N, C-alpha and C positions, 0 to 999 in steps of 0.2 A: 418500416417507420424510421430506422436509424441507419446511418452509413458509417458512423465514427464511433467506435467503442473504445472507452478509455478505462483501463484496469489499474486498480491498485495492485501492489505486488504481494507483500508480506500479509498473510492471513486470507487473501483472496485467491491467489494463484499457488502459492507456496506455503507449506505448514512449517513456519520458522519460529513460531512463538517461544517454544522451549529453548531454542539457542539464543534468542533475544534476551530472555529472562536470565538464563544462565550467565551470558556475557556481561549483562549489566550488573548482576550481582558480584561477579568476579572482579569487575572493574572497580566497583565501589569498595570492595575489600582491599584492593591494591592501593588505592589512594587514601584510604582512611575514611571514607564516608560511611554513614549508617547503612546497615544491610537493608535493601528495599524488599519488600514483600513480593512474591509472585504476582499478586493481584495488582499491586501499584504499577509494576512494569507492564503487565498486560493492558492496563487502562490507557497507557500512552503510546502503544504501538500504532503507527501511522503518522505521528508527528515527527517533524525534523528533530534531530538529536539535541540541539540546544534547547528547544522548547520542551521536549520530553524530559530533560534534566531539570529544568526549572519547575516542572510539575511534580517530579519525584521528590526533589530536594529543595523545598521552598527556601529562598534566601541564599542559595548557592552563589559563590563568588566567580567572577569571570575566569580567574585563573584555575579554579577548581573544575569549571566546565571544560576548559581546554585539556586538563588532565584526564578527566572522564572520557572525553571524545577519543583521545589517543588510546587509552586503555581499552575502551569498549570496541574500537575498530580492531585492535590487536586480537582480542579474543574472538570476536565475531568472525573476522576474516581469516585468521591464522591459527589461534591456539585452541579454540573450542571445537571439539568433534561431535557435539550433539547433532543428530541427523536432521537435515532439512530436505524434504521431498514435496514434490508437486502433488496437490490434492488429486484424488482420483478423477480421472476423465479430463483433466486440464490440458495436457499436451495434445491428445487426440482432438479435443474440442477446439483448441485455438487453431490447430492446423485446418480443421474443417472450416472454421469461420474465415480464416485467410483465403481458402479456396473459393469460398462463396462471394468474395469480393469486398468484404468489410475492411476499412481502413482501421488499424488498431494502434493504440498508444498505451503507455505506462505513465502513470502519475504516482510517484512514491515518496515516502519519507526517507527512503535510503539516500546515501550519497551516490554521486556518479561512480566513484570507484567500486562501490558495493554492487550497483546495478550492472555495470559492465562486467563485473565478475561473474554474477549469477546468470547473466545472458550467455556468457561463454560456457559456463558449467552445464546449463540446461539445454544449450543449443537452440534457445527460443528467441534469441535476439533478432534473427532474420525475419520473424513474423510481425514485428512491431515497426511501424514507420516512423514513429515519433516517440519521445520519452522526455520526462521532466522530473528532476530530483530535487530534494529539499535544500541541498547546498547550492543550487543554481538560481533559486527563486524564493518566494515567500512560502513558509511552511503552511500545510493545511491547518485549519479550514479556510484560510484566506484564499479567495478565487483566482489569484494571479497565475497559478500553476495552470489552471484549465483555460484561462484567457490566452495564455501563451501558446498552448497546444492548438487551440482553434485558429489563432493567427498563422501559426506555422503551416498547419494543414490546409488553410483555406476553407474549412468547414464552418457552417453556421451553427450556432448554439442548438437550434431545433433539430439538427441531424446528429447530434452527439448524445451518448449515454455513458454516465459514470457507474462503474461497477466496483463496489467496495465492501469490506467487512466491518468497518468501524464508523462511529458516528462522525468522525473527522472527514471521512470520504464523502459522506452523504451531506453533511453540512456545507462542505466545500461546493457541492454541486448546486445546493440551494442558493448559496452566495453568488454563484455564477449564472443562475437562471437556467440551470441544466437539469434534465431529467436524470434519475438515478434508480438503480436496483441494488439490493443487498444480498449478501450470502450469509447463512446462519451458522457456518462451521468455523468462522474466524474468531477474532479477538473480543468482539462486543456482543452482548446479548441482544435478542431480537427487540426488546422494548426500547433499548437505546437507538437502534436503527429506526424503528417506526416513528421516533420523535421527528424525524426529518422527512417523513412522508415519501418513501421510495415507491416506485410503481409496483414492485413486488419484492419478496424475500425468498431466495432459493436454498433448499438444503443440500443440493448437489450442482456441481457445475453443468452436468448434463441437462438438468432441468432448465437452467438459464438458456442453453443452446436451443432446447425445444421451444421455449417461450419466444425466442427470437424468430424461429421459423414460423410460428403461428402468426406473429406480428407482421410478417412479410405477406401473408395470403391476402 
């Protein structure tokens, strides 16, 4: 049914919520912003960083956004040692999907610097033919990220499937006229995902892989 699989990164392939929350809270402390709750940070996972900061800190000024971006990047990429591990079955599943001939891409709220770093750390970069980051295009849920990936890959929207853990991922797919599926183990609750009518929601990455196999029969 699908030839082009587009994955979100944080919360879909890798369990990074704890580090995102910790890094955001430490950054806020360093620049004198109010301490954000765990829930408020978790709610914005998936957005580009400027958009996320505007959601967490309504009325935040441009200078403060720049300060927070620098501090957050410092903590997330260098200073914070909160573990971030791939979810169970992700690495093996992605390698099998690649071997089955799927073209794969990443559409993420991370920066290009951040995505290149985790590609190298995980060794998974070689599996993805295309990627788009929030600092290169419009933030989710705007569909431009997906439109650019389709254009770059030469794929039609009917051949593509968005896979994500947040309502921003699935709303972006709706806005692009693309089918989507969700995963229940990431940042947003199932009710929020269902608001955007994914084809299915999976509790494990392996369940998604099995569903794809069945759809090919």
